[in-house]
mmCIF file of the N, C-alpha and C atoms, coordinates in Angstrom:
data_MODEL
# 
_entry.id   MODEL 
# 
loop_
_atom_site.group_PDB 
_atom_site.id 
_atom_site.type_symbol 
_atom_site.label_atom_id 
_atom_site.label_alt_id 
_atom_site.label_comp_id 
_atom_site.label_asym_id 
_atom_site.label_entity_id 
_atom_site.label_seq_id 
_atom_site.pdbx_PDB_ins_code 
_atom_site.Cartn_x 
_atom_site.Cartn_y 
_atom_site.Cartn_z 
_atom_site.occupancy 
_atom_site.B_iso_or_equiv 
_atom_site.pdbx_formal_charge 
_atom_site.auth_seq_id 
_atom_site.auth_comp_id 
_atom_site.auth_asym_id 
_atom_site.auth_atom_id 
_atom_site.pdbx_PDB_model_num 
ATOM 1   N N  . MET A 1 1  ? 39.701 49.943 154.500 1.00 0.00 ? 1  MET A N  1 
ATOM 2   C CA . MET A 1 1  ? 40.041 48.977 154.117 1.00 0.00 ? 1  MET A CA 1 
ATOM 3   C C  . MET A 1 1  ? 40.968 49.631 152.228 1.00 0.00 ? 1  MET A C  1 
ATOM 4   N N  . ARG A 1 2  ? 41.931 49.008 152.259 1.00 0.00 ? 2  ARG A N  1 
ATOM 5   C CA . ARG A 1 2  ? 42.936 49.341 151.376 1.00 0.00 ? 2  ARG A CA 1 
ATOM 6   C C  . ARG A 1 2  ? 43.385 48.391 150.387 1.00 0.00 ? 2  ARG A C  1 
ATOM 7   N N  . LYS A 1 3  ? 41.894 47.142 149.655 1.00 0.00 ? 3  LYS A N  1 
ATOM 8   C CA . LYS A 1 3  ? 42.074 46.271 148.871 1.00 0.00 ? 3  LYS A CA 1 
ATOM 9   C C  . LYS A 1 3  ? 43.308 46.825 147.712 1.00 0.00 ? 3  LYS A C  1 
ATOM 10  N N  . ASN A 1 4  ? 42.540 47.457 147.103 1.00 0.00 ? 4  ASN A N  1 
ATOM 11  C CA . ASN A 1 4  ? 43.099 47.873 145.894 1.00 0.00 ? 4  ASN A CA 1 
ATOM 12  C C  . ASN A 1 4  ? 44.557 47.696 145.660 1.00 0.00 ? 4  ASN A C  1 
ATOM 13  N N  . ASP A 1 5  ? 44.765 49.098 146.971 1.00 0.00 ? 5  ASP A N  1 
ATOM 14  C CA . ASP A 1 5  ? 46.432 49.360 147.418 1.00 0.00 ? 5  ASP A CA 1 
ATOM 15  C C  . ASP A 1 5  ? 47.226 47.941 147.772 1.00 0.00 ? 5  ASP A C  1 
ATOM 16  N N  . VAL A 1 6  ? 46.609 47.173 148.443 1.00 0.00 ? 6  VAL A N  1 
ATOM 17  C CA . VAL A 1 6  ? 47.349 45.743 148.456 1.00 0.00 ? 6  VAL A CA 1 
ATOM 18  C C  . VAL A 1 6  ? 47.692 45.267 147.165 1.00 0.00 ? 6  VAL A C  1 
ATOM 19  N N  . ALA A 1 7  ? 46.606 45.385 146.407 1.00 0.00 ? 7  ALA A N  1 
ATOM 20  C CA . ALA A 1 7  ? 46.743 44.423 144.924 1.00 0.00 ? 7  ALA A CA 1 
ATOM 21  C C  . ALA A 1 7  ? 47.822 45.269 143.844 1.00 0.00 ? 7  ALA A C  1 
ATOM 22  N N  . LYS A 1 8  ? 47.981 46.911 144.224 1.00 0.00 ? 8  LYS A N  1 
ATOM 23  C CA . LYS A 1 8  ? 48.550 47.474 143.370 1.00 0.00 ? 8  LYS A CA 1 
ATOM 24  C C  . LYS A 1 8  ? 50.017 47.176 143.638 1.00 0.00 ? 8  LYS A C  1 
ATOM 25  N N  . LEU A 1 9  ? 50.378 47.235 144.693 1.00 0.00 ? 9  LEU A N  1 
ATOM 26  C CA . LEU A 1 9  ? 51.735 47.009 145.682 1.00 0.00 ? 9  LEU A CA 1 
ATOM 27  C C  . LEU A 1 9  ? 52.729 45.715 145.314 1.00 0.00 ? 9  LEU A C  1 
ATOM 28  N N  . ALA A 1 10 ? 51.451 44.599 145.177 1.00 0.00 ? 10 ALA A N  1 
ATOM 29  C CA . ALA A 1 10 ? 51.903 43.582 144.996 1.00 0.00 ? 10 ALA A CA 1 
ATOM 30  C C  . ALA A 1 10 ? 51.753 43.252 143.550 1.00 0.00 ? 10 ALA A C  1 
ATOM 31  N N  . GLY A 1 11 ? 51.457 43.845 142.691 1.00 0.00 ? 11 GLY A N  1 
ATOM 32  C CA . GLY A 1 11 ? 50.949 43.531 141.027 1.00 0.00 ? 11 GLY A CA 1 
ATOM 33  C C  . GLY A 1 11 ? 50.332 42.676 140.622 1.00 0.00 ? 11 GLY A C  1 
ATOM 34  N N  . VAL A 1 12 ? 49.251 42.408 141.398 1.00 0.00 ? 12 VAL A N  1 
ATOM 35  C CA . VAL A 1 12 ? 48.290 41.614 140.804 1.00 0.00 ? 12 VAL A CA 1 
ATOM 36  C C  . VAL A 1 12 ? 46.797 41.844 141.180 1.00 0.00 ? 12 VAL A C  1 
ATOM 37  N N  . PRO A 1 13 ? 45.778 41.381 140.672 1.00 0.00 ? 13 PRO A N  1 
ATOM 38  C CA . PRO A 1 13 ? 44.323 41.678 140.354 1.00 0.00 ? 13 PRO A CA 1 
ATOM 39  C C  . PRO A 1 13 ? 44.238 41.646 141.876 1.00 0.00 ? 13 PRO A C  1 
ATOM 40  N N  . ALA A 1 14 ? 43.227 42.503 141.665 1.00 0.00 ? 14 ALA A N  1 
ATOM 41  C CA . ALA A 1 14 ? 42.256 42.570 143.428 1.00 0.00 ? 14 ALA A CA 1 
ATOM 42  C C  . ALA A 1 14 ? 41.680 41.009 143.807 1.00 0.00 ? 14 ALA A C  1 
ATOM 43  N N  . SER A 1 15 ? 41.813 40.363 142.768 1.00 0.00 ? 15 SER A N  1 
ATOM 44  C CA . SER A 1 15 ? 40.874 39.265 143.292 1.00 0.00 ? 15 SER A CA 1 
ATOM 45  C C  . SER A 1 15 ? 41.746 38.203 143.753 1.00 0.00 ? 15 SER A C  1 
ATOM 46  N N  . HIS A 1 16 ? 43.348 38.532 143.705 1.00 0.00 ? 16 HIS A N  1 
ATOM 47  C CA . HIS A 1 16 ? 44.146 37.969 144.511 1.00 0.00 ? 16 HIS A CA 1 
ATOM 48  C C  . HIS A 1 16 ? 44.553 38.155 145.727 1.00 0.00 ? 16 HIS A C  1 
ATOM 49  N N  . VAL A 1 17 ? 43.950 38.905 146.212 1.00 0.00 ? 17 VAL A N  1 
ATOM 50  C CA . VAL A 1 17 ? 43.759 39.758 147.492 1.00 0.00 ? 17 VAL A CA 1 
ATOM 51  C C  . VAL A 1 17 ? 42.952 38.912 148.451 1.00 0.00 ? 17 VAL A C  1 
ATOM 52  N N  . TYR A 1 18 ? 42.984 38.991 149.524 1.00 0.00 ? 18 TYR A N  1 
ATOM 53  C CA . TYR A 1 18 ? 42.502 37.613 150.847 1.00 0.00 ? 18 TYR A CA 1 
ATOM 54  C C  . TYR A 1 18 ? 42.525 38.608 151.890 1.00 0.00 ? 18 TYR A C  1 
ATOM 55  N N  . GLN A 1 19 ? 41.464 39.232 152.348 1.00 0.00 ? 19 GLN A N  1 
ATOM 56  C CA . GLN A 1 19 ? 41.503 39.524 153.775 1.00 0.00 ? 19 GLN A CA 1 
ATOM 57  C C  . GLN A 1 19 ? 41.912 38.553 154.879 1.00 0.00 ? 19 GLN A C  1 
ATOM 58  N N  . VAL A 1 20 ? 42.411 38.593 155.769 1.00 0.00 ? 20 VAL A N  1 
ATOM 59  C CA . VAL A 1 20 ? 43.116 37.745 156.606 1.00 0.00 ? 20 VAL A CA 1 
ATOM 60  C C  . VAL A 1 20 ? 42.825 38.395 158.147 1.00 0.00 ? 20 VAL A C  1 
ATOM 61  N N  . THR A 1 21 ? 42.839 37.307 159.260 1.00 0.00 ? 21 THR A N  1 
ATOM 62  C CA . THR A 1 21 ? 43.082 37.792 160.664 1.00 0.00 ? 21 THR A CA 1 
ATOM 63  C C  . THR A 1 21 ? 44.549 37.873 161.348 1.00 0.00 ? 21 THR A C  1 
ATOM 64  N N  . ALA A 1 22 ? 44.357 38.847 161.897 1.00 0.00 ? 22 ALA A N  1 
ATOM 65  C CA . ALA A 1 22 ? 45.438 39.116 162.769 1.00 0.00 ? 22 ALA A CA 1 
ATOM 66  C C  . ALA A 1 22 ? 46.360 37.619 162.982 1.00 0.00 ? 22 ALA A C  1 
ATOM 67  N N  . ARG A 1 23 ? 45.388 36.950 163.728 1.00 0.00 ? 23 ARG A N  1 
ATOM 68  C CA . ARG A 1 23 ? 45.767 35.356 164.232 1.00 0.00 ? 23 ARG A CA 1 
ATOM 69  C C  . ARG A 1 23 ? 46.217 34.459 163.316 1.00 0.00 ? 23 ARG A C  1 
ATOM 70  N N  . ALA A 1 24 ? 45.781 34.822 161.614 1.00 0.00 ? 24 ALA A N  1 
ATOM 71  C CA . ALA A 1 24 ? 46.527 34.251 160.477 1.00 0.00 ? 24 ALA A CA 1 
ATOM 72  C C  . ALA A 1 24 ? 47.775 34.837 160.251 1.00 0.00 ? 24 ALA A C  1 
ATOM 73  N N  . VAL A 1 25 ? 48.066 36.073 160.807 1.00 0.00 ? 25 VAL A N  1 
ATOM 74  C CA . VAL A 1 25 ? 49.126 36.807 160.008 1.00 0.00 ? 25 VAL A CA 1 
ATOM 75  C C  . VAL A 1 25 ? 50.875 35.969 161.311 1.00 0.00 ? 25 VAL A C  1 
ATOM 76  N N  . GLN A 1 26 ? 50.009 35.778 162.429 1.00 0.00 ? 26 GLN A N  1 
ATOM 77  C CA . GLN A 1 26 ? 50.573 35.369 163.429 1.00 0.00 ? 26 GLN A CA 1 
ATOM 78  C C  . GLN A 1 26 ? 50.968 34.072 163.342 1.00 0.00 ? 26 GLN A C  1 
ATOM 79  N N  . ASP A 1 27 ? 50.441 33.325 162.940 1.00 0.00 ? 27 ASP A N  1 
ATOM 80  C CA . ASP A 1 27 ? 50.443 31.629 162.931 1.00 0.00 ? 27 ASP A CA 1 
ATOM 81  C C  . ASP A 1 27 ? 51.041 31.727 161.406 1.00 0.00 ? 27 ASP A C  1 
ATOM 82  N N  . ALA A 1 28 ? 50.936 32.483 160.497 1.00 0.00 ? 28 ALA A N  1 
ATOM 83  C CA . ALA A 1 28 ? 52.168 32.605 159.388 1.00 0.00 ? 28 ALA A CA 1 
ATOM 84  C C  . ALA A 1 28 ? 53.500 32.839 159.754 1.00 0.00 ? 28 ALA A C  1 
ATOM 85  N N  . TYR A 1 29 ? 53.707 33.694 160.362 1.00 0.00 ? 29 TYR A N  1 
ATOM 86  C CA . TYR A 1 29 ? 55.396 34.127 161.133 1.00 0.00 ? 29 TYR A CA 1 
ATOM 87  C C  . TYR A 1 29 ? 55.246 33.782 162.206 1.00 0.00 ? 29 TYR A C  1 
ATOM 88  N N  . SER A 1 30 ? 54.681 32.347 162.948 1.00 0.00 ? 30 SER A N  1 
ATOM 89  C CA . SER A 1 30 ? 55.207 31.775 164.060 1.00 0.00 ? 30 SER A CA 1 
ATOM 90  C C  . SER A 1 30 ? 56.509 31.539 164.031 1.00 0.00 ? 30 SER A C  1 
ATOM 91  N N  . ASP A 1 31 ? 57.496 31.010 163.024 1.00 0.00 ? 31 ASP A N  1 
ATOM 92  C CA . ASP A 1 31 ? 58.457 30.181 163.136 1.00 0.00 ? 31 ASP A CA 1 
ATOM 93  C C  . ASP A 1 31 ? 59.873 31.570 162.330 1.00 0.00 ? 31 ASP A C  1 
ATOM 94  N N  . ARG A 1 32 ? 59.043 32.558 162.003 1.00 0.00 ? 32 ARG A N  1 
ATOM 95  C CA . ARG A 1 32 ? 60.389 33.704 161.820 1.00 0.00 ? 32 ARG A CA 1 
ATOM 96  C C  . ARG A 1 32 ? 60.818 34.630 162.942 1.00 0.00 ? 32 ARG A C  1 
ATOM 97  N N  . ALA A 1 33 ? 61.886 35.066 162.432 1.00 0.00 ? 33 ALA A N  1 
ATOM 98  C CA . ALA A 1 33 ? 62.622 35.737 163.550 1.00 0.00 ? 33 ALA A CA 1 
ATOM 99  C C  . ALA A 1 33 ? 61.888 37.173 163.753 1.00 0.00 ? 33 ALA A C  1 
ATOM 100 N N  . ALA A 1 34 ? 60.971 37.322 162.561 1.00 0.00 ? 34 ALA A N  1 
ATOM 101 C CA . ALA A 1 34 ? 60.499 38.652 162.802 1.00 0.00 ? 34 ALA A CA 1 
ATOM 102 C C  . ALA A 1 34 ? 59.337 38.733 163.386 1.00 0.00 ? 34 ALA A C  1 
ATOM 103 N N  . SER A 1 35 ? 59.344 37.668 164.582 1.00 0.00 ? 35 SER A N  1 
ATOM 104 C CA . SER A 1 35 ? 58.409 37.955 165.430 1.00 0.00 ? 35 SER A CA 1 
ATOM 105 C C  . SER A 1 35 ? 57.810 38.878 166.098 1.00 0.00 ? 35 SER A C  1 
ATOM 106 N N  . VAL A 1 36 ? 59.116 40.087 166.483 1.00 0.00 ? 36 VAL A N  1 
ATOM 107 C CA . VAL A 1 36 ? 58.729 41.201 167.307 1.00 0.00 ? 36 VAL A CA 1 
ATOM 108 C C  . VAL A 1 36 ? 58.036 42.044 166.426 1.00 0.00 ? 36 VAL A C  1 
ATOM 109 N N  . VAL A 1 37 ? 58.094 42.058 165.132 1.00 0.00 ? 37 VAL A N  1 
ATOM 110 C CA . VAL A 1 37 ? 57.735 43.351 164.384 1.00 0.00 ? 37 VAL A CA 1 
ATOM 111 C C  . VAL A 1 37 ? 55.754 42.951 164.338 1.00 0.00 ? 37 VAL A C  1 
ATOM 112 N N  . VAL A 1 38 ? 56.009 41.099 164.307 1.00 0.00 ? 38 VAL A N  1 
ATOM 113 C CA . VAL A 1 38 ? 54.117 41.144 164.134 1.00 0.00 ? 38 VAL A CA 1 
ATOM 114 C C  . VAL A 1 38 ? 53.362 40.758 165.277 1.00 0.00 ? 38 VAL A C  1 
ATOM 115 N N  . GLU A 1 39 ? 54.292 40.596 166.097 1.00 0.00 ? 39 GLU A N  1 
ATOM 116 C CA . GLU A 1 39 ? 53.998 41.080 167.556 1.00 0.00 ? 39 GLU A CA 1 
ATOM 117 C C  . GLU A 1 39 ? 53.231 42.556 167.441 1.00 0.00 ? 39 GLU A C  1 
ATOM 118 N N  . VAL A 1 40 ? 54.036 43.497 167.601 1.00 0.00 ? 40 VAL A N  1 
ATOM 119 C CA . VAL A 1 40 ? 54.100 44.918 167.345 1.00 0.00 ? 40 VAL A CA 1 
ATOM 120 C C  . VAL A 1 40 ? 52.756 45.130 166.081 1.00 0.00 ? 40 VAL A C  1 
ATOM 121 N N  . ALA A 1 41 ? 52.815 44.903 165.210 1.00 0.00 ? 41 ALA A N  1 
ATOM 122 C CA . ALA A 1 41 ? 51.583 44.978 164.080 1.00 0.00 ? 41 ALA A CA 1 
ATOM 123 C C  . ALA A 1 41 ? 50.309 44.689 163.910 1.00 0.00 ? 41 ALA A C  1 
ATOM 124 N N  . THR A 1 42 ? 49.770 43.514 164.908 1.00 0.00 ? 42 THR A N  1 
ATOM 125 C CA . THR A 1 42 ? 49.271 43.209 165.268 1.00 0.00 ? 42 THR A CA 1 
ATOM 126 C C  . THR A 1 42 ? 48.613 43.262 166.518 1.00 0.00 ? 42 THR A C  1 
ATOM 127 N N  . GLN A 1 43 ? 49.236 44.382 167.167 1.00 0.00 ? 43 GLN A N  1 
ATOM 128 C CA . GLN A 1 43 ? 48.423 44.907 168.484 1.00 0.00 ? 43 GLN A CA 1 
ATOM 129 C C  . GLN A 1 43 ? 46.831 45.129 168.717 1.00 0.00 ? 43 GLN A C  1 
ATOM 130 N N  . GLU A 1 44 ? 46.964 46.425 167.562 1.00 0.00 ? 44 GLU A N  1 
ATOM 131 C CA . GLU A 1 44 ? 46.058 47.152 167.344 1.00 0.00 ? 44 GLU A CA 1 
ATOM 132 C C  . GLU A 1 44 ? 45.202 46.594 166.683 1.00 0.00 ? 44 GLU A C  1 
ATOM 133 N N  . PRO A 1 45 ? 43.255 47.038 166.291 1.00 0.00 ? 45 PRO A N  1 
ATOM 134 C CA . PRO A 1 45 ? 42.825 46.459 165.093 1.00 0.00 ? 45 PRO A CA 1 
ATOM 135 C C  . PRO A 1 45 ? 43.233 47.464 163.808 1.00 0.00 ? 45 PRO A C  1 
ATOM 136 N N  . ALA A 1 46 ? 43.601 46.358 163.017 1.00 0.00 ? 46 ALA A N  1 
ATOM 137 C CA . ALA A 1 46 ? 43.904 46.721 161.522 1.00 0.00 ? 46 ALA A CA 1 
ATOM 138 C C  . ALA A 1 46 ? 43.647 45.827 160.714 1.00 0.00 ? 46 ALA A C  1 
ATOM 139 N N  . PHE A 1 47 ? 43.624 45.945 159.397 1.00 0.00 ? 47 PHE A N  1 
ATOM 140 C CA . PHE A 1 47 ? 43.111 45.070 158.392 1.00 0.00 ? 47 PHE A CA 1 
ATOM 141 C C  . PHE A 1 47 ? 44.352 44.739 158.017 1.00 0.00 ? 47 PHE A C  1 
ATOM 142 N N  . TYR A 1 48 ? 44.292 42.932 157.592 1.00 0.00 ? 48 TYR A N  1 
ATOM 143 C CA . TYR A 1 48 ? 45.770 42.127 157.446 1.00 0.00 ? 48 TYR A CA 1 
ATOM 144 C C  . TYR A 1 48 ? 44.841 42.094 155.921 1.00 0.00 ? 48 TYR A C  1 
ATOM 145 N N  . TRP A 1 49 ? 45.967 41.416 154.783 1.00 0.00 ? 49 TRP A N  1 
ATOM 146 C CA . TRP A 1 49 ? 45.919 41.277 153.647 1.00 0.00 ? 49 TRP A CA 1 
ATOM 147 C C  . TRP A 1 49 ? 47.228 40.303 153.375 1.00 0.00 ? 49 TRP A C  1 
ATOM 148 N N  . ARG A 1 50 ? 46.338 38.648 152.604 1.00 0.00 ? 50 ARG A N  1 
ATOM 149 C CA . ARG A 1 50 ? 47.863 37.954 152.023 1.00 0.00 ? 50 ARG A CA 1 
ATOM 150 C C  . ARG A 1 50 ? 47.147 38.315 150.389 1.00 0.00 ? 50 ARG A C  1 
ATOM 151 N N  . VAL A 1 51 ? 48.501 37.596 149.756 1.00 0.00 ? 51 VAL A N  1 
ATOM 152 C CA . VAL A 1 51 ? 48.691 37.571 148.693 1.00 0.00 ? 51 VAL A CA 1 
ATOM 153 C C  . VAL A 1 51 ? 49.810 36.393 148.644 1.00 0.00 ? 51 VAL A C  1 
ATOM 154 N N  . GLY A 1 52 ? 49.263 35.027 147.959 1.00 0.00 ? 52 GLY A N  1 
ATOM 155 C CA . GLY A 1 52 ? 50.589 34.202 148.001 1.00 0.00 ? 52 GLY A CA 1 
ATOM 156 C C  . GLY A 1 52 ? 50.764 34.045 149.523 1.00 0.00 ? 52 GLY A C  1 
ATOM 157 N N  . ASN A 1 53 ? 52.176 33.997 149.808 1.00 0.00 ? 53 ASN A N  1 
ATOM 158 C CA . ASN A 1 53 ? 52.304 33.732 151.371 1.00 0.00 ? 53 ASN A CA 1 
ATOM 159 C C  . ASN A 1 53 ? 53.127 35.191 151.728 1.00 0.00 ? 53 ASN A C  1 
ATOM 160 N N  . LYS A 1 54 ? 52.713 36.162 151.276 1.00 0.00 ? 54 LYS A N  1 
ATOM 161 C CA . LYS A 1 54 ? 52.999 37.297 151.614 1.00 0.00 ? 54 LYS A CA 1 
ATOM 162 C C  . LYS A 1 54 ? 51.887 38.096 152.298 1.00 0.00 ? 54 LYS A C  1 
ATOM 163 N N  . TYR A 1 55 ? 51.420 38.956 153.346 1.00 0.00 ? 55 TYR A N  1 
ATOM 164 C CA . TYR A 1 55 ? 51.132 39.493 153.945 1.00 0.00 ? 55 TYR A CA 1 
ATOM 165 C C  . TYR A 1 55 ? 51.219 40.994 154.300 1.00 0.00 ? 55 TYR A C  1 
ATOM 166 N N  . TYR A 1 56 ? 50.508 41.590 153.927 1.00 0.00 ? 56 TYR A N  1 
ATOM 167 C CA . TYR A 1 56 ? 50.660 43.116 154.151 1.00 0.00 ? 56 TYR A CA 1 
ATOM 168 C C  . TYR A 1 56 ? 49.225 43.744 155.026 1.00 0.00 ? 56 TYR A C  1 
ATOM 169 N N  . LEU A 1 57 ? 49.766 44.807 156.197 1.00 0.00 ? 57 LEU A N  1 
ATOM 170 C CA . LEU A 1 57 ? 49.448 45.836 157.180 1.00 0.00 ? 57 LEU A CA 1 
ATOM 171 C C  . LEU A 1 57 ? 48.378 47.031 156.635 1.00 0.00 ? 57 LEU A C  1 
ATOM 172 N N  . ASP A 1 58 ? 47.176 47.014 156.535 1.00 0.00 ? 58 ASP A N  1 
ATOM 173 C CA . ASP A 1 58 ? 46.914 47.942 155.795 1.00 0.00 ? 58 ASP A CA 1 
ATOM 174 C C  . ASP A 1 58 ? 46.211 48.806 157.563 1.00 0.00 ? 58 ASP A C  1 
ATOM 175 N N  . ASP A 1 59 ? 46.985 49.605 158.197 1.00 0.00 ? 59 ASP A N  1 
ATOM 176 C CA . ASP A 1 59 ? 46.291 50.732 158.953 1.00 0.00 ? 59 ASP A CA 1 
ATOM 177 C C  . ASP A 1 59 ? 46.527 51.756 158.767 1.00 0.00 ? 59 ASP A C  1 
ATOM 178 N N  . PRO A 1 60 ? 45.783 52.828 158.984 1.00 0.00 ? 60 PRO A N  1 
ATOM 179 C CA . PRO A 1 60 ? 45.621 53.792 158.216 1.00 0.00 ? 60 PRO A CA 1 
ATOM 180 C C  . PRO A 1 60 ? 46.765 54.926 159.063 1.00 0.00 ? 60 PRO A C  1 
ATOM 181 N N  . TYR A 1 61 ? 46.755 54.827 160.616 1.00 0.00 ? 61 TYR A N  1 
ATOM 182 C CA . TYR A 1 61 ? 47.177 55.489 161.035 1.00 0.00 ? 61 TYR A CA 1 
ATOM 183 C C  . TYR A 1 61 ? 48.326 55.303 161.277 1.00 0.00 ? 61 TYR A C  1 
ATOM 184 N N  . PHE A 1 62 ? 49.091 54.324 160.929 1.00 0.00 ? 62 PHE A N  1 
ATOM 185 C CA . PHE A 1 62 ? 50.671 53.946 160.955 1.00 0.00 ? 62 PHE A CA 1 
ATOM 186 C C  . PHE A 1 62 ? 50.923 54.434 159.370 1.00 0.00 ? 62 PHE A C  1 
ATOM 187 N N  . GLY A 1 63 ? 50.021 54.180 158.215 1.00 0.00 ? 63 GLY A N  1 
ATOM 188 C CA . GLY A 1 63 ? 50.622 55.053 156.726 1.00 0.00 ? 63 GLY A CA 1 
ATOM 189 C C  . GLY A 1 63 ? 50.026 54.092 155.756 1.00 0.00 ? 63 GLY A C  1 
ATOM 190 N N  . ASP A 1 64 ? 50.530 54.506 154.976 1.00 0.00 ? 64 ASP A N  1 
ATOM 191 C CA . ASP A 1 64 ? 50.541 53.676 153.461 1.00 0.00 ? 64 ASP A CA 1 
ATOM 192 C C  . ASP A 1 64 ? 50.542 52.274 153.904 1.00 0.00 ? 64 ASP A C  1 
ATOM 193 N N  . VAL A 1 65 ? 49.630 51.478 153.044 1.00 0.00 ? 65 VAL A N  1 
ATOM 194 C CA . VAL A 1 65 ? 49.815 49.921 152.852 1.00 0.00 ? 65 VAL A CA 1 
ATOM 195 C C  . VAL A 1 65 ? 51.359 49.062 152.484 1.00 0.00 ? 65 VAL A C  1 
ATOM 196 N N  . VAL A 1 66 ? 51.537 48.127 153.740 1.00 0.00 ? 66 VAL A N  1 
ATOM 197 C CA . VAL A 1 66 ? 53.275 47.875 153.679 1.00 0.00 ? 66 VAL A CA 1 
ATOM 198 C C  . VAL A 1 66 ? 53.018 46.811 154.068 1.00 0.00 ? 66 VAL A C  1 
ATOM 199 N N  . ALA A 1 67 ? 53.828 45.986 153.309 1.00 0.00 ? 67 ALA A N  1 
ATOM 200 C CA . ALA A 1 67 ? 54.472 44.333 153.484 1.00 0.00 ? 67 ALA A CA 1 
ATOM 201 C C  . ALA A 1 67 ? 54.704 44.375 155.081 1.00 0.00 ? 67 ALA A C  1 
ATOM 202 N N  . ILE A 1 68 ? 54.251 43.150 155.318 1.00 0.00 ? 68 ILE A N  1 
ATOM 203 C CA . ILE A 1 68 ? 54.856 43.032 156.675 1.00 0.00 ? 68 ILE A CA 1 
ATOM 204 C C  . ILE A 1 68 ? 56.499 42.777 156.493 1.00 0.00 ? 68 ILE A C  1 
ATOM 205 N N  . ASP A 1 69 ? 57.046 41.853 155.698 1.00 0.00 ? 69 ASP A N  1 
ATOM 206 C CA . ASP A 1 69 ? 58.186 41.430 155.515 1.00 0.00 ? 69 ASP A CA 1 
ATOM 207 C C  . ASP A 1 69 ? 58.805 42.986 155.328 1.00 0.00 ? 69 ASP A C  1 
ATOM 208 N N  . ASP A 1 70 ? 58.729 43.814 154.722 1.00 0.00 ? 70 ASP A N  1 
ATOM 209 C CA . ASP A 1 70 ? 59.413 45.242 154.849 1.00 0.00 ? 70 ASP A CA 1 
ATOM 210 C C  . ASP A 1 70 ? 59.268 46.380 156.330 1.00 0.00 ? 70 ASP A C  1 
ATOM 211 N N  . LEU A 1 71 ? 58.434 45.627 157.426 1.00 0.00 ? 71 LEU A N  1 
ATOM 212 C CA . LEU A 1 71 ? 58.828 46.374 158.270 1.00 0.00 ? 71 LEU A CA 1 
ATOM 213 C C  . LEU A 1 71 ? 59.859 45.807 159.509 1.00 0.00 ? 71 LEU A C  1 
ATOM 214 N N  . ASP A 1 72 ? 60.268 46.759 160.416 1.00 0.00 ? 72 ASP A N  1 
ATOM 215 C CA . ASP A 1 72 ? 61.279 46.714 161.330 1.00 0.00 ? 72 ASP A CA 1 
ATOM 216 C C  . ASP A 1 72 ? 60.581 46.776 162.434 1.00 0.00 ? 72 ASP A C  1 
ATOM 217 N N  . TYR A 1 73 ? 61.292 46.906 163.725 1.00 0.00 ? 73 TYR A N  1 
ATOM 218 C CA . TYR A 1 73 ? 61.181 47.344 164.900 1.00 0.00 ? 73 TYR A CA 1 
ATOM 219 C C  . TYR A 1 73 ? 62.250 47.837 165.705 1.00 0.00 ? 73 TYR A C  1 
ATOM 220 N N  . ASP A 1 74 ? 62.103 48.930 166.028 1.00 0.00 ? 74 ASP A N  1 
ATOM 221 C CA . ASP A 1 74 ? 63.118 49.741 167.314 1.00 0.00 ? 74 ASP A CA 1 
ATOM 222 C C  . ASP A 1 74 ? 62.530 49.890 168.410 1.00 0.00 ? 74 ASP A C  1 
ATOM 223 N N  . PRO A 1 75 ? 63.171 49.631 169.665 1.00 0.00 ? 75 PRO A N  1 
ATOM 224 C CA . PRO A 1 75 ? 62.108 50.191 170.808 1.00 0.00 ? 75 PRO A CA 1 
ATOM 225 C C  . PRO A 1 75 ? 62.053 51.478 170.829 1.00 0.00 ? 75 PRO A C  1 
ATOM 226 N N  . GLU A 1 76 ? 63.213 52.560 170.328 1.00 0.00 ? 76 GLU A N  1 
ATOM 227 C CA . GLU A 1 76 ? 62.794 53.852 170.684 1.00 0.00 ? 76 GLU A CA 1 
ATOM 228 C C  . GLU A 1 76 ? 62.051 54.280 169.332 1.00 0.00 ? 76 GLU A C  1 
ATOM 229 N N  . ILE A 1 77 ? 61.793 54.116 168.816 1.00 0.00 ? 77 ILE A N  1 
ATOM 230 C CA . ILE A 1 77 ? 61.066 54.705 167.221 1.00 0.00 ? 77 ILE A CA 1 
ATOM 231 C C  . ILE A 1 77 ? 59.750 53.729 167.264 1.00 0.00 ? 77 ILE A C  1 
ATOM 232 N N  . GLY A 1 78 ? 59.692 52.635 167.527 1.00 0.00 ? 78 GLY A N  1 
ATOM 233 C CA . GLY A 1 78 ? 58.681 52.008 167.581 1.00 0.00 ? 78 GLY A CA 1 
ATOM 234 C C  . GLY A 1 78 ? 58.565 50.874 165.287 1.00 0.00 ? 78 GLY A C  1 
ATOM 235 N N  . LEU A 1 79 ? 57.527 50.838 165.271 1.00 0.00 ? 79 LEU A N  1 
ATOM 236 C CA . LEU A 1 79 ? 57.253 49.543 164.103 1.00 0.00 ? 79 LEU A CA 1 
ATOM 237 C C  . LEU A 1 79 ? 57.499 51.274 162.849 1.00 0.00 ? 79 LEU A C  1 
ATOM 238 N N  . HIS A 1 80 ? 58.233 50.846 161.873 1.00 0.00 ? 80 HIS A N  1 
ATOM 239 C CA . HIS A 1 80 ? 58.779 51.608 160.549 1.00 0.00 ? 80 HIS A CA 1 
ATOM 240 C C  . HIS A 1 80 ? 59.041 50.452 159.594 1.00 0.00 ? 80 HIS A C  1 
ATOM 241 N N  . VAL A 1 81 ? 59.296 51.128 158.595 1.00 0.00 ? 81 VAL A N  1 
ATOM 242 C CA . VAL A 1 81 ? 59.629 50.934 157.145 1.00 0.00 ? 81 VAL A CA 1 
ATOM 243 C C  . VAL A 1 81 ? 61.079 50.837 157.418 1.00 0.00 ? 81 VAL A C  1 
ATOM 244 N N  . ARG A 1 82 ? 61.321 49.157 157.110 1.00 0.00 ? 82 ARG A N  1 
ATOM 245 C CA . ARG A 1 82 ? 63.007 48.983 156.999 1.00 0.00 ? 82 ARG A CA 1 
ATOM 246 C C  . ARG A 1 82 ? 63.343 50.263 155.634 1.00 0.00 ? 82 ARG A C  1 
ATOM 247 N N  . LYS A 1 83 ? 64.562 50.607 156.090 1.00 0.00 ? 83 LYS A N  1 
ATOM 248 C CA . LYS A 1 83 ? 65.529 51.426 154.790 1.00 0.00 ? 83 LYS A CA 1 
ATOM 249 C C  . LYS A 1 83 ? 66.360 50.732 154.350 1.00 0.00 ? 83 LYS A C  1 
# 
């Protein structure tokens, strides 16, 4: 769990960072176009965080903590940070 990394990335105190479930992330993005990103990002066990209305993926196997809105999916390379 990298709650402090999320806080630093979001520019807020750690007390403003809340752990959420994969289901909460899926519900938050249910009406957005990036649903394939959320589907892939929530398939494997990981930690998910919420700061305000922004959600973060905390999966050490994937890499650094990253905002879900900054992710993209390509069938050939998989889940990756949008450039």
